N, CA and C atoms as a LAMMPS dump frame, in Angstrom:
ITEM: TIMESTEP
0
ITEM: NUMBER OF ATOMS
435
ITEM: BOX BOUNDS ff ff ff
-5.0000000000000000e+02 5.0000000000000000e+02
-5.0000000000000000e+02 5.0000000000000000e+02
-5.0000000000000000e+02 5.0000000000000000e+02
ITEM: ATOMS id mol type element x y z
1 1 1 N -93.896 416.978 22.193
2 1 2 C -95.316 417.045 21.646
3 1 3 C -95.569 415.851 21.041
4 2 1 N -96.993 415.256 21.548
5 2 2 C -97.419 413.954 20.998
6 2 3 C -98.427 414.242 19.924
7 3 1 N -98.43 413.447 19.026
8 3 2 C -99.423 413.707 17.808
9 3 3 C -100.586 412.476 18.028
10 4 1 N -101.651 412.943 17.618
11 4 2 C -102.806 412.048 17.766
12 4 3 C -102.596 410.775 16.753
13 5 1 N -102.779 409.644 17.312
14 5 2 C -102.553 408.357 16.406
15 5 3 C -103.906 407.987 15.908
16 6 1 N -103.892 407.723 14.667
17 6 2 C -105.091 407.303 13.956
18 6 3 C -104.904 405.784 13.631
19 7 1 N -106.092 405.186 14.08
20 7 2 C -106.111 403.736 13.809
21 7 3 C -106.4 403.488 12.418
22 8 1 N -105.977 402.643 11.679
23 8 2 C -106.233 402.587 10.264
24 8 3 C -106.56 401.037 9.805
25 9 1 N -107.397 400.999 8.976
26 9 2 C -107.777 399.666 8.491
27 9 3 C -107.458 399.781 6.84
28 10 1 N -106.688 399.115 6.371
29 10 2 C -106.2 399.279 4.94
30 10 3 C -105.839 400.516 4.495
31 11 1 N -105.181 401.395 5.33
32 11 2 C -104.567 402.592 5.292
33 11 3 C -105.736 403.692 5.378
34 12 1 N -106.951 403.416 5.688
35 12 2 C -107.993 404.515 5.972
36 12 3 C -108.36 404.561 7.433
37 13 1 N -108.574 405.857 7.733
38 13 2 C -108.943 406.034 9.248
39 13 3 C -110.349 405.262 9.597
40 14 1 N -110.405 404.85 10.741
41 14 2 C -111.69 404.252 11.187
42 14 3 C -112.602 405.16 11.686
43 15 1 N -113.953 405.329 11.095
44 15 2 C -114.796 406.271 11.482
45 15 3 C -114.952 406.016 13.112
46 16 1 N -115.279 407.247 13.752
47 16 2 C -115.464 407.304 15.255
48 16 3 C -116.707 406.288 15.544
49 17 1 N -117.867 406.339 14.89
50 17 2 C -118.961 405.712 15.172
51 17 3 C -118.619 404.331 15.209
52 18 1 N -117.688 403.799 14.348
53 18 2 C -117.298 402.283 14.287
54 18 3 C -116.748 401.951 15.585
55 19 1 N -115.715 402.864 16.026
56 19 2 C -114.925 402.542 17.089
57 19 3 C -115.93 402.53 18.477
58 20 1 N -116.858 403.354 18.502
59 20 2 C -117.586 403.455 19.594
60 20 3 C -118.556 402.048 19.555
61 21 1 N -118.956 401.77 18.477
62 21 2 C -119.83 400.48 18.252
63 21 3 C -119.003 399.382 18.771
64 22 1 N -117.619 399.213 18.585
65 22 2 C -116.772 398.198 18.962
66 22 3 C -116.71 398.113 20.576
67 23 1 N -116.356 399.363 21.015
68 23 2 C -116.373 399.625 22.521
69 23 3 C -117.682 398.969 23.035
70 24 1 N -118.75 399.462 22.627
71 24 2 C -120.025 399.075 23.18
72 24 3 C -120.123 397.599 23.151
73 25 1 N -119.665 396.906 22.083
74 25 2 C -119.811 395.342 21.923
75 25 3 C -118.943 394.796 22.817
76 26 1 N -117.678 395.166 23.101
77 26 2 C -116.772 394.663 24.106
78 26 3 C -117.343 394.735 25.494
79 27 1 N -117.763 395.964 25.719
80 27 2 C -118.456 396.131 27.068
81 27 3 C -119.74 395.299 27.388
82 28 1 N -120.46 395.047 26.287
83 28 2 C -121.503 394.321 26.44
84 28 3 C -121.398 392.642 26.737
85 29 1 N -120.156 392.289 25.935
86 29 2 C -119.568 391.123 26.111
87 29 3 C -119.175 390.803 27.47
88 30 1 N -118.445 391.73 28.029
89 30 2 C -118.083 391.654 29.45
90 30 3 C -119.226 391.445 30.43
91 31 1 N -120.292 392.462 30.159
92 31 2 C -121.412 392.443 30.949
93 31 3 C -122.053 391.143 31.033
94 32 1 N -122.264 390.486 29.846
95 32 2 C -122.933 389.083 29.619
96 32 3 C -122.25 388.091 30.434
97 33 1 N -120.945 388.322 30.429
98 33 2 C -120.123 387.137 31.12
99 33 3 C -119.935 387.501 32.615
100 34 1 N -120.045 388.581 33.12
101 34 2 C -119.985 388.901 34.585
102 34 3 C -121.243 388.962 35.393
103 35 1 N -122.254 389.262 34.623
104 35 2 C -123.639 389.571 35.416
105 35 3 C -124.511 388.461 34.946
106 36 1 N -125.17 387.842 35.937
107 36 2 C -125.929 386.531 35.697
108 36 3 C -127.319 387.096 35.13
109 37 1 N -127.779 388.457 35.607
110 37 2 C -129.017 388.862 35.207
111 37 3 C -129.31 389.086 33.597
112 38 1 N -128.167 388.946 32.906
113 38 2 C -128.185 389.358 31.53
114 38 3 C -127.57 388.141 30.779
115 39 1 N -128.319 387.606 29.705
116 39 2 C -127.61 386.409 28.847
117 39 3 C -127.749 386.791 27.451
118 40 1 N -127.193 386.187 26.661
119 40 2 C -127.221 386.267 25.165
120 40 3 C -127.083 385.023 24.426
121 41 1 N -127.693 384.717 23.419
122 41 2 C -127.54 383.433 22.691
123 41 3 C -126.455 383.301 22.093
124 42 1 N -125.654 384.311 21.408
125 42 2 C -124.531 384.274 20.796
126 42 3 C -123.683 385.519 20.736
127 43 1 N -122.676 385.466 19.991
128 43 2 C -121.852 386.859 19.844
129 43 3 C -122.481 387.828 19.024
130 44 1 N -123.055 387.389 17.895
131 44 2 C -123.638 388.042 16.906
132 44 3 C -124.874 388.839 17.718
133 45 1 N -125.562 388.062 18.433
134 45 2 C -126.741 388.795 19.141
135 45 3 C -126.238 389.997 20.044
136 46 1 N -125.182 389.771 20.585
137 46 2 C -124.648 390.741 21.364
138 46 3 C -124.073 391.945 20.736
139 47 1 N -123.536 391.657 19.486
140 47 2 C -123.018 392.894 18.609
141 47 3 C -124.305 393.487 18.152
142 48 1 N -125.271 392.853 17.644
143 48 2 C -126.643 393.508 17.341
144 48 3 C -127.15 394.433 18.477
145 49 1 N -127.228 393.833 19.692
146 49 2 C -127.661 394.607 20.861
147 49 3 C -126.764 395.762 21.082
148 50 1 N -125.416 395.821 20.858
149 50 2 C -124.562 396.862 20.917
150 50 3 C -125.109 397.949 19.853
151 51 1 N -125.361 397.494 18.63
152 51 2 C -125.782 398.539 17.717
153 51 3 C -127.208 399.04 18.026
154 52 1 N -128.071 398.374 18.392
155 52 2 C -129.442 398.829 18.802
156 52 3 C -129.42 399.836 19.99
157 53 1 N -128.555 399.397 20.978
158 53 2 C -128.404 400.225 22.17
159 53 3 C -127.655 401.605 21.834
160 54 1 N -126.798 401.562 20.817
161 54 2 C -126.193 402.905 20.442
162 54 3 C -127.059 403.719 19.733
163 55 1 N -128.136 403.057 18.995
164 55 2 C -129.14 403.956 18.126
165 55 3 C -130.214 404.455 19.038
166 56 1 N -130.605 403.631 20.077
167 56 2 C -131.509 404.212 21.082
168 56 3 C -130.831 405.238 21.868
169 57 1 N -129.632 404.998 22.389
170 57 2 C -128.971 406.092 23.067
171 57 3 C -128.677 407.486 22.314
172 58 1 N -128.58 407.246 20.908
173 58 2 C -128.318 408.493 20.089
174 58 3 C -129.657 409.173 19.723
175 59 1 N -130.618 408.45 19.471
176 59 2 C -132.05 409.044 19.057
177 59 3 C -132.958 409.303 20.254
178 60 1 N -133.253 408.236 21.062
179 60 2 C -134.278 408.253 21.968
180 60 3 C -133.99 408.793 23.377
181 61 1 N -132.842 408.395 23.83
182 61 2 C -132.384 408.952 25.04
183 61 3 C -132.462 410.383 25.332
184 62 1 N -132.038 411.223 24.309
185 62 2 C -132.068 412.719 24.765
186 62 3 C -133.636 413.13 24.818
187 63 1 N -134.567 412.465 24.158
188 63 2 C -135.92 412.708 24.288
189 63 3 C -136.348 412.273 25.766
190 64 1 N -135.94 411.238 26.179
191 64 2 C -136.231 410.788 27.551
192 64 3 C -135.676 411.771 28.586
193 65 1 N -134.565 412.345 28.351
194 65 2 C -133.949 413.282 29.209
195 65 3 C -134.747 414.603 29.284
196 66 1 N -135.102 414.895 28.121
197 66 2 C -135.978 416.216 27.957
198 66 3 C -137.306 416.014 28.661
199 67 1 N -138.126 414.848 28.562
200 67 2 C -139.302 414.71 29.172
201 67 3 C -139.242 414.441 30.68
202 68 1 N -138.188 413.906 31.092
203 68 2 C -137.907 413.729 32.56
204 68 3 C -137.032 414.74 33.185
205 69 1 N -136.805 415.813 32.546
206 69 2 C -135.899 416.865 33.194
207 69 3 C -136.342 417.44 34.739
208 70 1 N -137.679 417.49 34.939
209 70 2 C -137.935 417.761 36.476
210 70 3 C -137.631 416.717 37.242
211 71 1 N -137.888 415.588 37.023
212 71 2 C -137.388 414.427 37.973
213 71 3 C -135.707 414.299 38.028
214 72 1 N -135.137 414.698 36.924
215 72 2 C -133.596 414.649 37.052
216 72 3 C -133.025 415.746 37.748
217 73 1 N -133.75 416.952 37.63
218 73 2 C -133.399 418.016 38.586
219 73 3 C -133.761 417.954 39.953
220 74 1 N -134.915 417.282 40.292
221 74 2 C -135.284 417.031 41.69
222 74 3 C -134.479 416.019 42.342
223 75 1 N -134.06 414.968 41.525
224 75 2 C -133.197 413.987 42.21
225 75 3 C -131.689 414.249 42.011
226 76 1 N -131.355 415.427 41.524
227 76 2 C -129.835 415.844 41.507
228 76 3 C -129.207 414.857 40.474
229 77 1 N -129.844 414.4 39.486
230 77 2 C -129.232 413.591 38.394
231 77 3 C -129.299 412.119 38.631
232 78 1 N -129.915 411.685 39.631
233 78 2 C -129.856 410.262 39.951
234 78 3 C -131.009 409.508 39.047
235 79 1 N -131.849 410.374 38.633
236 79 2 C -132.783 409.732 37.636
237 79 3 C -132.298 409.373 36.405
238 80 1 N -131.128 409.795 35.98
239 80 2 C -130.526 409.555 34.763
240 80 3 C -130.092 407.91 34.835
241 81 1 N -129.909 407.437 35.998
242 81 2 C -129.463 405.917 36.116
243 81 3 C -130.933 405.158 35.803
244 82 1 N -132.112 405.629 36.131
245 82 2 C -133.326 404.972 35.736
246 82 3 C -133.466 405.001 34.359
247 83 1 N -133.223 406.324 33.658
248 83 2 C -133.273 406.329 32.209
249 83 3 C -132.28 405.382 31.439
250 84 1 N -131.068 405.131 31.948
251 84 2 C -130.248 404.278 31.338
252 84 3 C -130.714 402.871 31.405
253 85 1 N -131.297 402.5 32.536
254 85 2 C -131.818 401.095 32.938
255 85 3 C -132.926 400.897 31.792
256 86 1 N -133.805 402.004 31.643
257 86 2 C -135.025 401.794 30.822
258 86 3 C -134.635 401.689 29.27
259 87 1 N -133.5 402.347 28.942
260 87 2 C -132.94 402.295 27.446
261 87 3 C -132.268 400.819 27.43
262 88 1 N -131.531 400.427 28.46
263 88 2 C -131.032 399.108 28.259
264 88 3 C -132.017 397.953 28.136
265 89 1 N -132.914 398.147 29.045
266 89 2 C -134.246 397.226 28.903
267 89 3 C -134.907 397.178 27.721
268 90 1 N -135.157 398.498 27.138
269 90 2 C -135.876 398.646 25.766
270 90 3 C -135.057 397.91 24.798
271 91 1 N -133.707 398.169 24.675
272 91 2 C -133.023 397.618 23.665
273 91 3 C -132.988 396.014 23.639
274 92 1 N -132.893 395.554 24.926
275 92 2 C -132.855 394.11 25.15
276 92 3 C -134.168 393.45 24.664
277 93 1 N -135.445 394.271 24.853
278 93 2 C -136.49 393.648 24.334
279 93 3 C -136.815 393.664 22.879
280 94 1 N -136.134 394.659 22.187
281 94 2 C -136.126 394.637 20.788
282 94 3 C -135.148 393.635 20.007
283 95 1 N -134.142 393.168 20.835
284 95 2 C -133.197 392.171 20.084
285 95 3 C -133.629 390.594 20.641
286 96 1 N -133.923 389.82 19.784
287 96 2 C -134.297 388.542 19.957
288 96 3 C -133.075 387.78 20.343
289 97 1 N -132.94 387.151 21.482
290 97 2 C -131.794 386.311 21.712
291 97 3 C -130.978 386.996 22.892
292 98 1 N -131.477 388.155 23.153
293 98 2 C -130.645 388.965 24.355
294 98 3 C -131.582 389.192 25.44
295 99 1 N -131.424 388.621 26.462
296 99 2 C -132.325 388.484 27.748
297 99 3 C -131.857 389.312 28.937
298 100 1 N -132.793 390.046 29.497
299 100 2 C -132.576 390.779 30.803
300 100 3 C -133.6 390.241 31.687
301 101 1 N -133.236 389.838 32.917
302 101 2 C -134.062 389.004 33.832
303 101 3 C -135.386 390.012 34.313
304 102 1 N -134.898 391.107 34.699
305 102 2 C -135.752 392.088 35.507
306 102 3 C -135.213 393.562 35.215
307 103 1 N -136.238 394.462 35.751
308 103 2 C -135.817 395.868 35.646
309 103 3 C -134.447 396.163 36.362
310 104 1 N -134.454 395.652 37.478
311 104 2 C -133.131 395.681 38.5
312 104 3 C -131.954 394.875 37.811
313 105 1 N -132.088 394.065 36.936
314 105 2 C -130.936 393.461 36.373
315 105 3 C -130.594 394.488 35.264
316 106 1 N -131.501 395.017 34.527
317 106 2 C -131.237 396.097 33.682
318 106 3 C -130.44 397.266 34.317
319 107 1 N -130.952 397.696 35.442
320 107 2 C -130.31 398.733 36.142
321 107 3 C -128.879 398.397 36.402
322 108 1 N -128.598 397.311 37.038
323 108 2 C -127.146 397.229 37.327
324 108 3 C -126.405 396.767 36.151
325 109 1 N -126.97 395.909 35.253
326 109 2 C -126.151 395.833 33.816
327 109 3 C -125.848 397.021 33.237
328 110 1 N -126.745 398.134 33.175
329 110 2 C -126.537 399.383 32.564
330 110 3 C -125.473 400.189 33.297
331 111 1 N -125.486 400.107 34.618
332 111 2 C -124.454 400.767 35.417
333 111 3 C -123.005 400.124 34.972
334 112 1 N -123 398.76 35.018
335 112 2 C -121.568 397.962 34.784
336 112 3 C -121.227 398.463 33.242
337 113 1 N -122.264 398.356 32.409
338 113 2 C -121.786 398.499 30.957
339 113 3 C -121.252 399.813 30.68
340 114 1 N -121.952 400.971 31.53
341 114 2 C -121.39 402.373 31.417
342 114 3 C -119.946 402.453 32.052
343 115 1 N -119.792 401.729 33.024
344 115 2 C -118.466 401.77 33.826
345 115 3 C -117.367 401.233 32.818
346 116 1 N -117.814 400.104 32.181
347 116 2 C -116.843 399.39 31.471
348 116 3 C -116.452 400.084 30.011
349 117 1 N -117.484 400.749 29.602
350 117 2 C -117.353 401.652 28.357
351 117 3 C -116.494 402.73 28.728
352 118 1 N -116.636 403.32 29.886
353 118 2 C -115.906 404.663 30.155
354 118 3 C -114.352 404.15 30.341
355 119 1 N -114.141 402.939 31.015
356 119 2 C -112.758 402.625 31.161
357 119 3 C -111.986 402.066 29.784
358 120 1 N -112.833 401.506 28.882
359 120 2 C -112.155 401.279 27.765
360 120 3 C -111.887 402.571 26.811
361 121 1 N -112.848 403.467 26.841
362 121 2 C -112.589 404.689 26.36
363 121 3 C -111.404 405.508 26.808
364 122 1 N -111.269 405.536 28.039
365 122 2 C -110.09 406.128 28.78
366 122 3 C -108.73 405.433 28.203
367 123 1 N -108.717 404.123 28.144
368 123 2 C -107.618 403.245 27.694
369 123 3 C -107.215 403.63 26.253
370 124 1 N -108.059 403.739 25.494
371 124 2 C -107.914 403.684 23.874
372 124 3 C -107.917 405.163 23.454
373 125 1 N -108.16 406.206 24.253
374 125 2 C -108.048 407.559 23.811
375 125 3 C -106.679 407.948 23.485
376 126 1 N -106.459 409.107 22.721
377 126 2 C -105.18 409.593 22.11
378 126 3 C -104.34 410.135 23.394
379 127 1 N -103.238 410.205 23.134
380 127 2 C -102.23 410.817 24.247
381 127 3 C -102.61 412.323 24.62
382 128 1 N -102.997 413.11 23.399
383 128 2 C -103.322 414.397 23.617
384 128 3 C -104.465 414.652 24.501
385 129 1 N -105.463 413.875 24.48
386 129 2 C -106.642 413.946 25.239
387 129 3 C -106.329 413.453 26.557
388 130 1 N -105.511 412.467 26.724
389 130 2 C -105.077 411.888 28.184
390 130 3 C -104.373 413.111 28.811
391 131 1 N -103.581 413.813 28.197
392 131 2 C -102.797 414.982 28.69
393 131 3 C -103.741 416.075 29.137
394 132 1 N -104.669 416.254 28.234
395 132 2 C -105.744 417.255 28.421
396 132 3 C -106.621 417.095 29.829
397 133 1 N -107.088 415.624 29.873
398 133 2 C -107.867 415.369 30.932
399 133 3 C -107.012 415.333 32.3
400 134 1 N -105.751 415.099 32.119
401 134 2 C -104.999 414.947 33.337
402 134 3 C -104.613 416.454 33.862
403 135 1 N -104.512 417.382 32.898
404 135 2 C -104.245 418.889 33.281
405 135 3 C -105.706 419.206 33.898
406 136 1 N -106.797 418.972 33.395
407 136 2 C -108.101 419.374 33.872
408 136 3 C -108.201 418.856 35.283
409 137 1 N -108.074 417.612 35.539
410 137 2 C -108.181 417.078 36.821
411 137 3 C -107.289 417.697 37.743
412 138 1 N -106.053 417.986 37.411
413 138 2 C -105.044 418.643 38.174
414 138 3 C -105.42 420.006 38.649
415 139 1 N -106.04 420.736 37.915
416 139 2 C -106.682 422.093 38.016
417 139 3 C -107.759 421.994 39.031
418 140 1 N -108.628 420.873 38.988
419 140 2 C -109.653 420.821 39.861
420 140 3 C -109.115 420.362 41.255
421 141 1 N -108.014 419.614 41.34
422 141 2 C -107.48 419.277 42.625
423 141 3 C -106.927 420.392 43.296
424 142 1 N -106.322 421.372 42.458
425 142 2 C -105.642 422.601 43.186
426 142 3 C -106.718 423.394 43.696
427 143 1 N -107.743 423.536 42.907
428 143 2 C -108.941 424.501 43.456
429 143 3 C -109.632 423.993 44.628
430 144 1 N -109.714 422.605 44.795
431 144 2 C -110.427 421.855 45.887
432 144 3 C -109.35 422.248 47.201
433 145 1 N -108.18 421.815 46.987
434 145 2 C -107.185 421.864 48.109
435 145 3 C -106.813 423.239 48.226
């Protein structure tokens, strides 16, 4: 049996929102360096962008999903990619020093950002969660085969 490992700072557990913010910041730094349509003046601007993007995703994105539910259903979920691009573009417009060249740059940057965040989350999650997800995926494979 493996126990969930808690990350500690000065003996105290790190709040989950802080870990998510750091993951977002790292993912944004990677996107800025890999994607030419997105640029940032400095590291602090990218960290602020991660905070603003997290706030928009927490408070506004559910409203966007609710308002565009018919489009999401009609496109079988593909419209959520457009919503992600719009939230990325909106956050970039609110942060001075963080630039996105166009909507399509925001689209591809948001897709890359989501993918990198997903990978980082998988890499740092606890052993118990990894075992749980591996068991779930194995059950799905058995049902498909």
